[in-house]
C-alpha positions as a Markdown table, in Angstrom:
| # | Residue | x | y | z |
|---|---|---|---|---|
| 1 | Met | 71.8 | 110.0 | 99.1 |
| 2 | Arg | 70.1 | 109.0 | 102.4 |
| 3 | Thr | 71.8 | 109.7 | 105.8 |
| 4 | Glu | 71.1 | 107.8 | 109.0 |
| 5 | His | 72.7 | 108.4 | 112.4 |
| 6 | Val | 73.9 | 105.1 | 113.8 |
| 7 | Glu | 76.1 | 103.8 | 116.6 |
| 8 | Phe | 78.1 | 100.7 | 117.6 |
| 9 | Phe | 80.4 | 99.7 | 120.3 |
| 10 | Ser | 84.2 | 99.8 | 120.2 |
| 11 | Gly | 85.3 | 98.2 | 123.4 |
| 12 | Ala | 83.0 | 99.5 | 126.1 |
| 13 | Glu | 82.3 | 102.8 | 124.4 |
| 14 | Arg | 79.9 | 103.9 | 121.7 |
| 15 | Val | 81.1 | 105.1 | 118.4 |
| 16 | Arg | 78.7 | 107.3 | 116.5 |
| 17 | Ala | 78.6 | 107.4 | 112.8 |
| 18 | Leu | 76.8 | 108.6 | 109.7 |
| 19 | Trp | 75.5 | 105.8 | 107.5 |
| 20 | Arg | 75.0 | 107.2 | 103.9 |
| 21 | Thr | 73.4 | 105.0 | 101.3 |
| 22 | Pro | 72.3 | 105.1 | 97.7 |
| 23 | Asp | 68.6 | 105.8 | 97.0 |
| 24 | Gly | 66.7 | 102.6 | 96.5 |
| 25 | Glu | 66.5 | 99.3 | 98.2 |
| 26 | Gly | 68.8 | 96.2 | 98.3 |
| 27 | Arg | 72.2 | 95.3 | 99.5 |
| 28 | His | 75.2 | 97.5 | 98.7 |
| 29 | Pro | 79.0 | 97.3 | 98.8 |
| 30 | Ala | 80.2 | 99.7 | 101.6 |
| 31 | Val | 83.2 | 101.6 | 102.8 |
| 32 | Val | 84.2 | 102.8 | 106.2 |
| 33 | Gln | 85.7 | 106.2 | 106.6 |
| 34 | Gly | 87.7 | 107.5 | 109.5 |
| 35 | Pro | 88.4 | 111.3 | 109.5 |
| 36 | Gly | 91.9 | 112.7 | 109.0 |
| 37 | Trp | 93.9 | 114.5 | 111.7 |
| 38 | Leu | 91.5 | 116.1 | 114.2 |
| 39 | Gly | 88.6 | 115.6 | 111.7 |
| 40 | Leu | 85.0 | 114.8 | 112.4 |
| 41 | Lys | 82.5 | 112.6 | 110.4 |
| 42 | Asp | 80.2 | 115.5 | 109.5 |
| 43 | Ala | 82.6 | 117.9 | 107.9 |
| 44 | Lys | 80.8 | 119.4 | 104.9 |
| 45 | Asp | 83.9 | 118.9 | 102.8 |
| 46 | Tyr | 83.5 | 115.1 | 103.1 |
| 47 | Glu | 79.9 | 115.3 | 101.8 |
| 48 | Arg | 81.0 | 115.7 | 98.2 |
| 49 | Tyr | 83.0 | 112.5 | 98.4 |
| 50 | His | 80.2 | 110.6 | 100.1 |
| 51 | Arg | 77.7 | 111.7 | 97.5 |
| 52 | Gly | 80.1 | 110.4 | 94.8 |
| 53 | Phe | 80.3 | 107.0 | 96.5 |
| 54 | Thr | 76.5 | 106.7 | 97.0 |
| 55 | Asp | 75.8 | 107.9 | 93.5 |
| 56 | Gly | 78.0 | 105.0 | 92.5 |
| 57 | Gly | 76.0 | 102.5 | 94.5 |
| 58 | Ile | 78.3 | 102.3 | 97.5 |
| 59 | Gly | 77.4 | 102.9 | 101.1 |
| 60 | Val | 79.6 | 105.0 | 103.3 |
| 61 | Leu | 80.0 | 104.7 | 107.1 |
| 62 | Ala | 81.7 | 107.8 | 108.3 |
| 63 | Val | 82.7 | 107.6 | 112.0 |
| 64 | Asp | 83.8 | 109.9 | 114.8 |
| 65 | Tyr | 86.7 | 108.2 | 116.5 |
| 66 | Arg | 86.4 | 107.6 | 120.2 |
| 67 | Gly | 87.1 | 110.8 | 122.2 |
| 68 | Phe | 86.0 | 113.0 | 119.3 |
| 69 | Gly | 82.7 | 114.5 | 118.0 |
| 70 | Glu | 79.6 | 112.6 | 119.1 |
| 71 | Ser | 81.4 | 109.4 | 120.1 |
| 72 | Glu | 82.1 | 108.4 | 123.7 |
| 73 | Gly | 85.6 | 108.1 | 125.2 |
| 74 | Val | 88.1 | 110.4 | 126.9 |
| 75 | Arg | 88.2 | 113.7 | 125.1 |
| 76 | Gly | 91.4 | 114.6 | 123.2 |
| 77 | Ile | 93.2 | 111.2 | 123.2 |
| 78 | Val | 94.7 | 111.0 | 119.7 |
| 79 | Ser | 95.5 | 107.3 | 119.5 |
| 80 | Pro | 96.0 | 105.7 | 116.1 |
| 81 | Thr | 95.8 | 102.3 | 117.7 |
| 82 | Met | 92.4 | 103.1 | 119.1 |
| 83 | Gln | 91.3 | 104.7 | 115.8 |
| 84 | Val | 92.2 | 101.6 | 113.8 |
| 85 | Ala | 90.3 | 99.5 | 116.3 |
| 86 | Asp | 87.3 | 101.8 | 115.8 |
| 87 | Leu | 87.6 | 101.2 | 112.0 |
| 88 | Ser | 87.8 | 97.5 | 112.4 |
| 89 | Asn | 84.7 | 97.5 | 114.7 |
| 90 | Ala | 83.0 | 99.7 | 112.0 |
| 91 | Val | 83.7 | 96.8 | 109.6 |
| 92 | Ser | 82.1 | 94.4 | 112.1 |
| 93 | Tyr | 79.1 | 96.7 | 112.4 |
| 94 | Leu | 78.6 | 96.8 | 108.6 |
| 95 | Thr | 78.5 | 93.0 | 108.5 |
| 96 | Thr | 75.5 | 93.1 | 110.8 |
| 97 | Arg | 73.5 | 95.3 | 108.5 |
| 98 | Pro | 71.0 | 93.6 | 106.1 |
| 99 | Asp | 71.6 | 96.4 | 103.5 |
| 100 | Val | 75.3 | 95.7 | 103.2 |
| 101 | Glu | 77.1 | 93.1 | 101.1 |
| 102 | Ala | 79.3 | 91.7 | 103.9 |
| 103 | Glu | 81.9 | 90.4 | 101.5 |
| 104 | Ala | 82.2 | 93.7 | 99.7 |
| 105 | Ile | 83.6 | 96.1 | 102.3 |
| 106 | Gly | 86.4 | 98.6 | 101.7 |
| 107 | Ala | 87.9 | 101.6 | 103.5 |
| 108 | Tyr | 88.5 | 105.2 | 102.5 |
| 109 | Ala | 90.2 | 108.0 | 104.4 |
| 110 | Thr | 91.9 | 111.3 | 103.8 |
| 111 | Gly | 94.3 | 113.6 | 105.5 |
| 112 | Gly | 97.5 | 112.5 | 107.3 |
| 113 | Thr | 96.7 | 109.9 | 109.9 |
| 114 | Gly | 93.3 | 109.2 | 108.3 |
| 115 | Gly | 95.1 | 108.1 | 105.1 |
| 116 | Gly | 97.6 | 106.1 | 107.2 |
| 117 | Asn | 95.0 | 104.5 | 109.3 |
| 118 | Val | 93.2 | 102.7 | 106.5 |
| 119 | Val | 96.6 | 101.2 | 105.4 |
| 120 | Leu | 97.0 | 99.8 | 108.9 |
| 121 | Leu | 93.4 | 98.6 | 108.8 |
| 122 | Ala | 93.9 | 96.8 | 105.5 |
| 123 | Ala | 97.0 | 95.0 | 106.9 |
| 124 | Arg | 95.2 | 93.8 | 110.0 |
| 125 | Asp | 91.7 | 93.1 | 108.8 |
| 126 | Pro | 91.3 | 90.7 | 105.9 |
| 127 | Arg | 87.6 | 91.6 | 105.6 |
| 128 | Val | 88.7 | 94.9 | 104.0 |
| 129 | Arg | 88.7 | 94.1 | 100.3 |
| 130 | Ala | 90.0 | 97.4 | 98.9 |
| 131 | Val | 91.4 | 100.7 | 100.2 |
| 132 | Val | 91.7 | 104.3 | 99.1 |
| 133 | Ser | 94.3 | 106.3 | 101.0 |
| 134 | Gln | 94.4 | 110.0 | 100.3 |
| 135 | Val | 97.5 | 112.1 | 101.3 |
| 136 | Pro | 98.6 | 109.6 | 104.0 |
| 137 | Val | 101.2 | 109.8 | 106.6 |
| 138 | Ala | 103.7 | 106.9 | 106.2 |
| 139 | Asp | 105.9 | 107.6 | 109.2 |
| 140 | Gly | 104.7 | 109.6 | 112.2 |
| 141 | Arg | 108.2 | 110.6 | 113.5 |
| 142 | Asp | 109.3 | 111.9 | 110.1 |
| 143 | Trp | 106.0 | 113.7 | 109.7 |
| 144 | Leu | 106.4 | 115.6 | 113.0 |
| 145 | His | 110.1 | 116.2 | 112.4 |
| 146 | Arg | 109.7 | 117.8 | 109.0 |
| 147 | Met | 107.2 | 120.4 | 110.3 |
| 148 | Arg | 110.0 | 121.9 | 112.4 |
| 149 | Thr | 113.4 | 123.4 | 112.0 |
| 150 | Glu | 116.1 | 121.2 | 113.3 |
| 151 | Tyr | 116.6 | 123.3 | 116.5 |
| 152 | Gly | 112.8 | 123.2 | 116.9 |
| 153 | Trp | 112.8 | 119.4 | 116.6 |
| 154 | Val | 115.5 | 119.1 | 119.3 |
| 155 | Ala | 113.5 | 121.4 | 121.6 |
| 156 | Phe | 110.4 | 119.4 | 120.9 |
| 157 | Leu | 112.1 | 116.1 | 121.9 |
| 158 | Asp | 113.5 | 117.8 | 125.0 |
| 159 | Glu | 109.9 | 118.9 | 125.9 |
| 160 | Leu | 108.6 | 115.3 | 125.4 |
| 161 | Glu | 111.3 | 113.9 | 127.7 |
| 162 | Ala | 110.6 | 116.4 | 130.4 |
| 163 | Asp | 106.9 | 115.5 | 130.1 |
| 164 | Arg | 107.7 | 111.8 | 130.5 |
| 165 | Arg | 109.6 | 112.5 | 133.7 |
| 166 | Gln | 106.6 | 114.6 | 135.0 |
| 167 | Arg | 104.2 | 111.8 | 134.1 |
| 168 | Val | 105.9 | 109.1 | 136.1 |
| 169 | Val | 106.0 | 111.1 | 139.3 |
| 170 | Ser | 102.7 | 113.0 | 139.0 |
| 171 | Gly | 100.5 | 111.0 | 136.6 |
| 172 | Asn | 99.8 | 114.2 | 134.6 |
| 173 | Ser | 100.8 | 115.2 | 131.1 |
| 174 | Lys | 101.2 | 118.8 | 129.9 |
| 175 | Leu | 98.2 | 120.0 | 127.9 |
| 176 | Val | 99.0 | 121.4 | 124.5 |
| 177 | Asp | 97.3 | 122.8 | 121.4 |
| 178 | Pro | 97.3 | 119.8 | 118.9 |
| 179 | Arg | 97.3 | 122.1 | 115.9 |
| 180 | Glu | 100.2 | 124.2 | 116.9 |
| 181 | Gln | 102.3 | 122.2 | 119.4 |
| 182 | Ile | 102.0 | 118.7 | 117.9 |
| 183 | Met | 101.1 | 119.2 | 114.3 |
| 184 | Val | 102.4 | 122.6 | 113.3 |
| 185 | Gln | 100.0 | 124.3 | 110.9 |
| 186 | Thr | 101.1 | 125.4 | 107.5 |
| 187 | Pro | 100.1 | 128.9 | 106.3 |
| 188 | Glu | 97.6 | 127.1 | 104.0 |
| 189 | Arg | 96.0 | 125.3 | 106.9 |
| 190 | Arg | 95.5 | 128.6 | 108.7 |
| 191 | Ser | 93.9 | 130.3 | 105.7 |
| 192 | Thr | 91.8 | 127.4 | 104.2 |
| 193 | Ser | 88.1 | 126.9 | 104.9 |
| 194 | Phe | 88.6 | 123.1 | 104.6 |
| 195 | Lys | 86.9 | 121.4 | 107.6 |
| 196 | Lys | 86.7 | 124.7 | 109.4 |
| 197 | Asp | 83.0 | 124.0 | 109.9 |
| 198 | Val | 83.9 | 121.4 | 112.5 |
| 199 | Asp | 87.1 | 122.9 | 114.0 |
| 200 | Ala | 85.2 | 124.5 | 116.8 |
| 201 | Lys | 83.9 | 121.0 | 117.9 |
| 202 | Val | 87.4 | 119.6 | 118.3 |
| 203 | Ile | 89.0 | 119.9 | 121.7 |
| 204 | Glu | 91.6 | 122.6 | 121.9 |
| 205 | Gln | 94.1 | 120.9 | 124.3 |
| 206 | Val | 95.3 | 117.4 | 124.4 |
| 207 | Pro | 97.9 | 115.6 | 126.6 |
| 208 | Leu | 101.4 | 115.9 | 125.2 |
| 209 | Ala | 101.7 | 112.2 | 126.0 |
| 210 | Val | 99.8 | 111.3 | 122.9 |
| 211 | Val | 102.9 | 112.1 | 120.9 |
| 212 | Asp | 104.7 | 109.0 | 122.1 |
| 213 | Glu | 102.3 | 106.8 | 120.0 |
| 214 | Leu | 102.6 | 109.2 | 117.0 |
| 215 | Leu | 106.3 | 108.8 | 117.1 |
| 216 | Glu | 105.8 | 105.0 | 116.6 |
| 217 | Tyr | 103.2 | 105.4 | 113.9 |
| 218 | Arg | 104.3 | 103.5 | 110.8 |
| 219 | Pro | 101.7 | 102.8 | 108.1 |
| 220 | Leu | 104.7 | 102.3 | 105.8 |
| 221 | Asp | 105.6 | 99.1 | 107.6 |
| 222 | Ala | 102.0 | 97.9 | 107.2 |
| 223 | Ala | 102.2 | 98.7 | 103.5 |
| 224 | Arg | 105.2 | 96.4 | 102.9 |
| 225 | Gly | 103.9 | 93.3 | 101.2 |
| 226 | Leu | 100.3 | 94.5 | 101.4 |
| 227 | Arg | 98.1 | 92.4 | 99.1 |
| 228 | Thr | 94.8 | 94.4 | 99.6 |
| 229 | Pro | 94.1 | 96.5 | 96.5 |
| 230 | Leu | 95.3 | 100.0 | 97.2 |
| 231 | Leu | 94.6 | 103.3 | 95.5 |
| 232 | Val | 96.9 | 106.1 | 96.8 |
| 233 | Val | 96.0 | 109.8 | 96.1 |
| 234 | Ala | 98.8 | 112.3 | 96.5 |
| 235 | Val | 99.6 | 116.0 | 95.9 |
| 236 | Glu | 102.8 | 116.9 | 94.2 |
| 237 | Asp | 105.0 | 119.1 | 96.4 |
| 238 | Asp | 102.6 | 118.7 | 99.3 |
| 239 | Ala | 103.7 | 121.1 | 102.1 |
| 240 | Thr | 101.4 | 119.6 | 104.7 |
| 241 | Thr | 101.8 | 115.8 | 104.3 |
| 242 | Pro | 105.0 | 115.2 | 102.4 |
| 243 | Thr | 104.4 | 113.7 | 98.9 |
| 244 | Asp | 107.1 | 111.1 | 99.5 |
| 245 | His | 105.1 | 109.5 | 102.3 |
| 246 | Ala | 102.3 | 108.7 | 99.8 |
| 247 | Leu | 104.8 | 107.5 | 97.2 |
| 248 | Ala | 106.6 | 105.3 | 99.8 |
| 249 | Ile | 103.3 | 103.6 | 100.7 |
| 250 | Tyr | 102.4 | 103.1 | 97.1 |
| 251 | Glu | 105.8 | 101.6 | 96.2 |
| 252 | Ala | 105.8 | 99.3 | 99.3 |
| 253 | Ala | 102.4 | 97.7 | 98.5 |
| 254 | Ala | 102.6 | 94.3 | 96.8 |
| 255 | Gly | 99.0 | 93.8 | 95.6 |
| 256 | Pro | 97.0 | 95.6 | 92.9 |
| 257 | Lys | 97.7 | 99.3 | 93.2 |
| 258 | Lys | 97.3 | 102.6 | 91.6 |
| 259 | Leu | 98.7 | 106.1 | 92.2 |
| 260 | Leu | 96.9 | 109.4 | 91.5 |
| 261 | Leu | 99.3 | 112.4 | 91.7 |
| 262 | Gln | 97.6 | 115.8 | 91.6 |
| 263 | Arg | 99.8 | 118.5 | 90.1 |
| 264 | Gly | 99.5 | 122.3 | 90.1 |
| 265 | Thr | 97.6 | 122.4 | 93.4 |
| 266 | Ser | 98.2 | 122.2 | 97.1 |
| 267 | His | 97.1 | 119.9 | 100.0 |
| 268 | Tyr | 93.8 | 121.6 | 100.8 |
| 269 | Ala | 93.0 | 123.1 | 97.5 |
| 270 | Ala | 93.2 | 119.7 | 95.8 |
| 271 | Tyr | 90.1 | 118.4 | 97.5 |
| 272 | Gly | 87.9 | 120.8 | 95.6 |
| 273 | Gln | 90.1 | 121.5 | 92.5 |
| 274 | Tyr | 90.4 | 117.8 | 91.4 |
| 275 | Ala | 87.3 | 116.3 | 93.1 |
| 276 | Asp | 85.6 | 115.8 | 89.7 |
| 277 | Val | 88.6 | 113.7 | 88.5 |
| 278 | Val | 89.6 | 111.9 | 91.7 |
| 279 | Ile | 86.1 | 110.9 | 93.0 |
| 280 | Pro | 85.2 | 108.9 | 89.8 |
| 281 | Glu | 88.6 | 107.2 | 90.1 |
| 282 | Met | 87.9 | 106.2 | 93.7 |
| 283 | Val | 84.4 | 104.9 | 92.8 |
| 284 | Ala | 85.9 | 102.9 | 89.9 |
| 285 | Trp | 88.5 | 101.4 | 92.2 |
| 286 | Phe | 85.9 | 100.2 | 94.6 |
| 287 | His | 83.7 | 98.9 | 91.7 |
| 288 | Glu | 86.6 | 96.9 | 90.4 |
| 289 | His | 87.7 | 95.4 | 93.7 |
| 290 | Leu | 84.5 | 95.2 | 95.9 |
| 291 | Arg | 82.9 | 92.4 | 93.8 |
| 292 | Val | 80.8 | 90.0 | 95.7 |
| 293 | Pro | 82.2 | 86.4 | 95.3 |
| 294 | Pro | 79.9 | 84.0 | 93.6 |
| 295 | Ala | 77.7 | 81.8 | 95.8 |
| 296 | Val | 78.8 | 78.7 | 94.0 |
| 297 | Leu | 82.4 | 78.0 | 92.8 |
| 298 | Val | 82.6 | 75.9 | 89.7 |
| 299 | Arg | 85.7 | 73.9 | 88.9 |
| 300 | Ser | 86.1 | 71.5 | 86.0 |
| 301 | Glu | 89.0 | 69.5 | 84.7 |
| 302 | Asn | 89.5 | 67.4 | 81.6 |
| 303 | Gly | 90.9 | 64.1 | 82.4 |
| 304 | Gly | 93.6 | 62.7 | 80.1 |
| 305 | Ala | 94.9 | 59.2 | 79.4 |
């Protein structure tokens, strides 16, 4: 696997990415990857998946969303709308590369909003020919609600309303810890080593105002009637991203689709525990659906009297 540091523009700002390719020359199918919730492109836990793709002859463009990691942009703005735009611009960037089959581009992402973002991308960008969504969020409001007790949820909504009133008179939003005051960490998230190598690079406080967009985040709506081939990877009894979110996205999709349900594991443990099973399934999915259309279409008919 070869790794190149690349960049492209999303709006007026530079998005920086890792371009990972198979050894050898020639044009390759490729997938774009946006990190999951508060993730970065260079997390070591992603590398195993990238190597699986490149060993299978598929290039991977892993990006830092604007405002995160090495990309430009206002720090700490968690905006799925901007993130999906970054992914669509990543697709455009791939079409400019001579080592990419421009008609064989897919998308892969894992972890909450990462998994949801590629569903939104597929619904909006017909250049994306196949998608793998791992443990996705289907409904941002439901996701944030179910992390909290009912009285905690009511208090959270009251805090948001107070922040909206403050914003309109002062222009300022309260700064909060995105891991504890927006997404509430599970005990497993606190104890796992998954993505901990990049946690220190992620801003520790973000404006509470970012929650307004998360409350309207609905990859499930994008999945309804989706014709783009979709592989959904879920964890049974997932305490971090509810399993029924992944199942709802799978059921809503109307095109070719497949569901992998990992049992006897947990949200973070599954990445390593079932990698040797899941990664080949992902590669096979892209091999099946990222086929380059023939240069010449042949049609013949037999005339009859």
